[in-house]
N, CA, C and O atoms as a GROMACS GRO file, in nm:
protein
  332
    1UNK      N    1   2.819   0.187   1.072
    1UNK     CA    2   2.789   0.152   1.214
    1UNK      C    3   2.760  -0.004   1.262
    1UNK      O    4   2.657  -0.054   1.216
    2UNK      N    5   2.822  -0.064   1.327
    2UNK     CA    6   2.883  -0.193   1.322
    2UNK      C    7   2.770  -0.261   1.406
    2UNK      O    8   2.714  -0.226   1.510
    3UNK      N    9   2.756  -0.365   1.328
    3UNK     CA   10   2.637  -0.458   1.309
    3UNK      C   11   2.609  -0.514   1.425
    3UNK      O   12   2.696  -0.585   1.476
    4UNK      N   13   2.498  -0.497   1.484
    4UNK     CA   14   2.457  -0.611   1.540
    4UNK      C   15   2.427  -0.728   1.604
    4UNK      O   16   2.439  -0.780   1.715
    5UNK      N   17   2.374  -0.755   1.469
    5UNK     CA   18   2.317  -0.906   1.448
    5UNK      C   19   2.421  -0.983   1.530
    5UNK      O   20   2.417  -0.884   1.603
    6UNK      N   21   2.446  -1.006   1.547
    6UNK     CA   22   2.563  -1.106   1.569
    6UNK      C   23   2.701  -1.059   1.704
    6UNK      O   24   2.822  -1.066   1.722
    7UNK      N   25   2.624  -1.031   1.742
    7UNK     CA   26   2.706  -0.953   1.920
    7UNK      C   27   2.691  -1.030   2.036
    7UNK      O   28   2.610  -1.120   2.057
    8UNK      N   29   2.775  -0.985   2.106
    8UNK     CA   30   2.734  -1.162   2.234
    8UNK      C   31   2.647  -1.062   2.298
    8UNK      O   32   2.662  -0.941   2.277
    9UNK      N   33   2.528  -1.125   2.399
    9UNK     CA   34   2.471  -1.061   2.471
    9UNK      C   35   2.488  -1.040   2.637
    9UNK      O   36   2.495  -1.126   2.724
   10UNK      N   37   2.490  -0.944   2.644
   10UNK     CA   38   2.528  -0.928   2.802
   10UNK      C   39   2.439  -0.972   2.920
   10UNK      O   40   2.362  -1.056   2.873
   11UNK      N   41   2.418  -0.957   3.026
   11UNK     CA   42   2.346  -0.956   3.152
   11UNK      C   43   2.314  -0.805   3.177
   11UNK      O   44   2.407  -0.724   3.167
   12UNK      N   45   2.200  -0.765   3.207
   12UNK     CA   46   2.194  -0.636   3.238
   12UNK      C   47   2.074  -0.623   3.359
   12UNK      O   48   1.994  -0.716   3.357
   13UNK      N   49   2.065  -0.581   3.401
   13UNK     CA   50   1.892  -0.508   3.542
   13UNK      C   51   1.874  -0.367   3.450
   13UNK      O   52   1.947  -0.275   3.415
   14UNK      N   53   1.690  -0.418   3.428
   14UNK     CA   54   1.633  -0.298   3.398
   14UNK      C   55   1.548  -0.246   3.435
   14UNK      O   56   1.469  -0.304   3.361
   15UNK      N   57   1.441  -0.132   3.531
   15UNK     CA   58   1.338  -0.167   3.582
   15UNK      C   59   1.295  -0.149   3.534
   15UNK      O   60   1.327  -0.053   3.464
   16UNK      N   61   1.188  -0.208   3.512
   16UNK     CA   62   1.059  -0.201   3.368
   16UNK      C   63   0.910  -0.195   3.490
   16UNK      O   64   0.908  -0.245   3.602
   17UNK      N   65   0.797  -0.116   3.417
   17UNK     CA   66   0.660  -0.019   3.413
   17UNK      C   67   0.633  -0.247   3.526
   17UNK      O   68   0.620  -0.357   3.471
   18UNK      N   69   0.637  -0.226   3.619
   18UNK     CA   70   0.548  -0.335   3.667
   18UNK      C   71   0.396  -0.400   3.642
   18UNK      O   72   0.381  -0.515   3.682
   19UNK      N   73   0.298  -0.342   3.589
   19UNK     CA   74   0.200  -0.413   3.465
   19UNK      C   75   0.241  -0.425   3.338
   19UNK      O   76   0.212  -0.523   3.270
   20UNK      N   77   0.328  -0.304   3.286
   20UNK     CA   78   0.338  -0.392   3.170
   20UNK      C   79   0.445  -0.490   3.182
   20UNK      O   80   0.395  -0.557   3.092
   21UNK      N   81   0.505  -0.529   3.201
   21UNK     CA   82   0.586  -0.678   3.202
   21UNK      C   83   0.437  -0.793   3.243
   21UNK      O   84   0.396  -0.879   3.165
   22UNK      N   85   0.383  -0.769   3.368
   22UNK     CA   86   0.306  -0.849   3.408
   22UNK      C   87   0.179  -0.912   3.327
   22UNK      O   88   0.110  -1.014   3.330
   23UNK      N   89   0.195  -0.751   3.225
   23UNK     CA   90   0.093  -0.797   3.095
   23UNK      C   91   0.119  -0.898   3.031
   23UNK      O   92   0.041  -0.994   3.038
   24UNK      N   93   0.302  -0.908   2.903
   24UNK     CA   94   0.397  -0.877   2.804
   24UNK      C   95   0.461  -1.041   2.865
   24UNK      O   96   0.546  -1.077   2.784
   25UNK      N   97   0.447  -1.144   2.975
   25UNK     CA   98   0.458  -1.196   3.072
   25UNK      C   99   0.302  -1.298   2.956
   25UNK      O  100   0.288  -1.385   2.869
   26UNK      N  101   0.239  -1.220   3.025
   26UNK     CA  102   0.111  -1.290   3.022
   26UNK      C  103   0.043  -1.385   2.862
   26UNK      O  104  -0.001  -1.493   2.821
   27UNK      N  105   0.093  -1.199   2.811
   27UNK     CA  106   0.056  -1.248   2.650
   27UNK      C  107   0.154  -1.391   2.613
   27UNK      O  108   0.115  -1.463   2.522
   28UNK      N  109   0.321  -1.437   2.714
   28UNK     CA  110   0.386  -1.503   2.681
   28UNK      C  111   0.503  -1.403   2.539
   28UNK      O  112   0.605  -1.438   2.479
   29UNK      N  113   0.440  -1.307   2.536
   29UNK     CA  114   0.582  -1.201   2.488
   29UNK      C  115   0.808  -1.252   2.578
   29UNK      O  116   0.850  -1.282   2.690
   30UNK      N  117   0.847  -1.239   2.490
   30UNK     CA  118   0.986  -1.294   2.522
   30UNK      C  119   1.076  -1.145   2.518
   30UNK      O  120   1.153  -1.093   2.437
   31UNK      N  121   1.035  -1.117   2.621
   31UNK     CA  122   1.062  -0.989   2.788
   31UNK      C  123   1.211  -0.907   2.681
   31UNK      O  124   1.202  -0.792   2.638
   32UNK      N  125   1.348  -1.007   2.657
   32UNK     CA  126   1.368  -0.965   2.676
   32UNK      C  127   1.437  -0.980   2.489
   32UNK      O  128   1.524  -0.896   2.469
   33UNK      N  129   1.418  -1.040   2.409
   33UNK     CA  130   1.386  -1.038   2.256
   33UNK      C  131   1.291  -0.892   2.218
   33UNK      O  132   1.275  -0.849   2.104
   34UNK      N  133   1.244  -0.842   2.323
   34UNK     CA  134   1.144  -0.743   2.311
   34UNK      C  135   1.165  -0.627   2.284
   34UNK      O  136   1.127  -0.562   2.187
   35UNK      N  137   1.275  -0.574   2.441
   35UNK     CA  138   1.387  -0.560   2.427
   35UNK      C  139   1.534  -0.463   2.371
   35UNK      O  140   1.568  -0.348   2.346
   36UNK      N  141   1.577  -0.586   2.372
   36UNK     CA  142   1.689  -0.550   2.207
   36UNK      C  143   1.629  -0.520   2.073
   36UNK      O  144   1.675  -0.445   1.986
   37UNK      N  145   1.524  -0.589   2.069
   37UNK     CA  146   1.452  -0.609   1.899
   37UNK      C  147   1.488  -0.373   1.942
   37UNK      O  148   1.572  -0.300   1.891
   38UNK      N  149   1.433  -0.356   1.996
   38UNK     CA  150   1.342  -0.171   2.031
   38UNK      C  151   1.465  -0.149   2.087
   38UNK      O  152   1.520  -0.071   2.009
   39UNK      N  153   1.547  -0.175   2.186
   39UNK     CA  154   1.626  -0.095   2.171
   39UNK      C  155   1.770  -0.096   2.076
   39UNK      O  156   1.856  -0.008   2.081
   40UNK      N  157   1.774  -0.222   1.986
   40UNK     CA  158   1.887  -0.144   1.864
   40UNK      C  159   1.831  -0.046   1.784
   40UNK      O  160   1.888   0.062   1.772
   41UNK      N  161   1.663  -0.083   1.691
   41UNK     CA  162   1.634   0.010   1.622
   41UNK      C  163   1.567   0.096   1.671
   41UNK      O  164   1.453   0.114   1.628
   42UNK      N  165   1.632   0.192   1.799
   42UNK     CA  166   1.619   0.344   1.859
   42UNK      C  167   1.747   0.357   1.862
   42UNK      O  168   1.784   0.474   1.852
   43UNK      N  169   1.848   0.263   1.874
   43UNK     CA  170   2.022   0.277   1.869
   43UNK      C  171   2.051   0.369   1.711
   43UNK      O  172   2.098   0.482   1.707
   44UNK      N  173   1.995   0.259   1.555
   44UNK     CA  174   2.035   0.305   1.476
   44UNK      C  175   1.931   0.410   1.425
   44UNK      O  176   1.970   0.484   1.336
   45UNK      N  177   1.824   0.422   1.463
   45UNK     CA  178   1.751   0.575   1.493
   45UNK      C  179   1.879   0.708   1.455
   45UNK      O  180   1.922   0.783   1.367
   46UNK      N  181   1.891   0.667   1.592
   46UNK     CA  182   1.984   0.785   1.672
   46UNK      C  183   2.156   0.764   1.594
   46UNK      O  184   2.227   0.846   1.534
   47UNK      N  185   2.171   0.660   1.618
   47UNK     CA  186   2.342   0.675   1.522
   47UNK      C  187   2.303   0.797   1.356
   47UNK      O  188   2.336   0.915   1.340
   48UNK      N  189   2.220   0.701   1.256
   48UNK     CA  190   2.243   0.807   1.204
   48UNK      C  191   2.195   0.960   1.206
   48UNK      O  192   2.251   1.048   1.140
   49UNK      N  193   2.004   0.994   1.348
   49UNK     CA  194   2.041   1.127   1.330
   49UNK      C  195   2.162   1.154   1.300
   49UNK      O  196   2.198   1.209   1.196
   50UNK      N  197   2.249   1.109   1.410
   50UNK     CA  198   2.377   1.200   1.504
   50UNK      C  199   2.445   1.201   1.330
   50UNK      O  200   2.502   1.299   1.282
   51UNK      N  201   2.434   1.128   1.290
   51UNK     CA  202   2.542   1.110   1.162
   51UNK      C  203   2.506   1.198   1.040
   51UNK      O  204   2.585   1.206   0.946
   52UNK      N  205   2.407   1.252   1.041
   52UNK     CA  206   2.311   1.307   0.952
   52UNK      C  207   2.355   1.475   1.049
   52UNK      O  208   2.414   1.572   1.004
   53UNK      N  209   2.312   1.459   1.156
   53UNK     CA  210   2.378   1.568   1.213
   53UNK      C  211   2.556   1.657   1.179
   53UNK      O  212   2.576   1.770   1.136
   54UNK      N  213   2.634   1.574   1.210
   54UNK     CA  214   2.741   1.521   1.162
   54UNK      C  215   2.834   1.570   1.030
   54UNK      O  216   2.949   1.612   1.017
   55UNK      N  217   2.738   1.546   0.953
   55UNK     CA  218   2.780   1.511   0.842
   55UNK      C  219   2.658   1.649   0.702
   55UNK      O  220   2.678   1.656   0.580
   56UNK      N  221   2.561   1.722   0.770
   56UNK     CA  222   2.490   1.846   0.736
   56UNK      C  223   2.549   1.896   0.609
   56UNK      O  224   2.506   1.887   0.494
   57UNK      N  225   2.718   1.984   0.684
   57UNK     CA  226   2.792   2.054   0.591
   57UNK      C  227   2.825   1.973   0.465
   57UNK      O  228   2.783   2.018   0.358
   58UNK      N  229   2.872   1.895   0.465
   58UNK     CA  230   2.854   1.798   0.319
   58UNK      C  231   2.697   1.791   0.262
   58UNK      O  232   2.645   1.863   0.178
   59UNK      N  233   2.658   1.713   0.314
   59UNK     CA  234   2.583   1.732   0.234
   59UNK      C  235   2.519   1.837   0.166
   59UNK      O  236   2.517   1.824   0.044
   60UNK      N  237   2.470   1.929   0.209
   60UNK     CA  238   2.427   2.051   0.171
   60UNK      C  239   2.497   2.087   0.090
   60UNK      O  240   2.421   2.160   0.028
   61UNK      N  241   2.662   2.096   0.001
   61UNK     CA  242   2.711   2.122  -0.053
   61UNK      C  243   2.728   2.034  -0.158
   61UNK      O  244   2.806   2.073  -0.244
   62UNK      N  245   2.655   1.883  -0.180
   62UNK     CA  246   2.672   1.808  -0.228
   62UNK      C  247   2.562   1.860  -0.358
   62UNK      O  248   2.585   1.888  -0.476
   63UNK      N  249   2.376   1.857  -0.243
   63UNK     CA  250   2.263   1.888  -0.338
   63UNK      C  251   2.260   2.048  -0.403
   63UNK      O  252   2.192   2.106  -0.487
   64UNK      N  253   2.393   2.090  -0.296
   64UNK     CA  254   2.396   2.257  -0.394
   64UNK      C  255   2.499   2.174  -0.548
   64UNK      O  256   2.458   2.183  -0.664
   65UNK      N  257   2.593   2.121  -0.521
   65UNK     CA  258   2.663   2.136  -0.642
   65UNK      C  259   2.554   2.052  -0.746
   65UNK      O  260   2.528   2.061  -0.866
   66UNK      N  261   2.509   1.973  -0.645
   66UNK     CA  262   2.420   1.846  -0.809
   66UNK      C  263   2.292   1.951  -0.900
   66UNK      O  264   2.247   1.959  -1.014
   67UNK      N  265   2.275   2.006  -0.789
   67UNK     CA  266   2.120   2.149  -0.838
   67UNK      C  267   2.241   2.253  -0.931
   67UNK      O  268   2.207   2.270  -1.048
   68UNK      N  269   2.329   2.299  -0.904
   68UNK     CA  270   2.375   2.335  -1.016
   68UNK      C  271   2.405   2.272  -1.090
   68UNK      O  272   2.359   2.275  -1.204
   69UNK      N  273   2.472   2.211  -1.060
   69UNK     CA  274   2.563   2.083  -1.195
   69UNK      C  275   2.517   2.056  -1.266
   69UNK      O  276   2.520   2.077  -1.388
   70UNK      N  277   2.439   1.977  -1.172
   70UNK     CA  278   2.276   1.835  -1.237
   70UNK      C  279   2.381   1.670  -1.296
   70UNK      O  280   2.485   1.731  -1.321
   71UNK      N  281   2.408   1.558  -1.320
   71UNK     CA  282   2.410   1.458  -1.203
   71UNK      C  283   2.535   1.436  -1.231
   71UNK      O  284   2.516   1.476  -1.346
   72UNK      N  285   2.652   1.408  -1.232
   72UNK     CA  286   2.693   1.278  -1.333
   72UNK      C  287   2.643   1.215  -1.324
   72UNK      O  288   2.575   1.164  -1.234
   73UNK      N  289   2.684   1.186  -1.510
   73UNK     CA  290   2.695   1.147  -1.621
   73UNK      C  291   2.568   1.134  -1.634
   73UNK      O  292   2.535   1.018  -1.657
   74UNK      N  293   2.439   1.245  -1.625
   74UNK     CA  294   2.353   1.211  -1.692
   74UNK      C  295   2.325   1.236  -1.827
   74UNK      O  296   2.214   1.220  -1.878
   75UNK      N  297   2.424   1.276  -1.885
   75UNK     CA  298   2.399   1.248  -2.032
   75UNK      C  299   2.333   1.074  -2.104
   75UNK      O  300   2.274   1.015  -2.195
   76UNK      N  301   2.399   1.067  -1.983
   76UNK     CA  302   2.463   0.835  -2.082
   76UNK      C  303   2.282   0.852  -1.988
   76UNK      O  304   2.265   0.730  -1.980
   77UNK      N  305   2.206   0.886  -1.948
   77UNK     CA  306   2.068   0.871  -1.857
   77UNK      C  307   2.026   0.916  -1.918
   77UNK      O  308   2.015   1.038  -1.919
   78UNK      N  309   1.943   0.778  -2.066
   78UNK     CA  310   1.842   0.796  -2.124
   78UNK      C  311   1.702   0.674  -2.092
   78UNK      O  312   1.611   0.650  -2.171
   79UNK      N  313   1.713   0.642  -2.020
   79UNK     CA  314   1.605   0.557  -2.052
   79UNK      C  315   1.506   0.599  -2.027
   79UNK      O  316   1.397   0.566  -2.073
   80UNK      N  317   1.538   0.703  -1.928
   80UNK     CA  318   1.323   0.736  -1.932
   80UNK      C  319   1.328   0.855  -2.081
   80UNK      O  320   1.225   0.889  -2.140
   81UNK      N  321   1.408   0.884  -2.103
   81UNK     CA  322   1.345   0.934  -2.275
   81UNK      C  323   1.272   0.931  -2.332
   81UNK      O  324   1.246   0.811  -2.332
   82UNK      N  325   1.188   0.986  -2.408
   82UNK     CA  326   1.051   0.996  -2.494
   82UNK      C  327   0.929   0.863  -2.422
   82UNK      O  328   0.884   0.759  -2.470
   83UNK      N  329   0.912   0.922  -2.307
   83UNK     CA  330   0.810   0.900  -2.237
   83UNK      C  331   0.713   0.955  -2.236
   83UNK      O  332   0.623   0.920  -2.160
   0.00000   0.00000   0.00000
């Protein structure tokens, strides 16, 4: 996914609930920063949701292979033995 933390800002027009906006301003909230952070979080969530859906077949095949054959190099993973 593209990095968004240092991306340029762009002015947009939004229509927000007037009472919520007034209350946010009374509370001293930075509305732009809050909306930006929440939108970025939702974009990340939807990006990975779509990525998982697009790659579901490959993920299922990989998980089936691991279930069938075990983890690669598992014989070298002896740090949990004798516990």
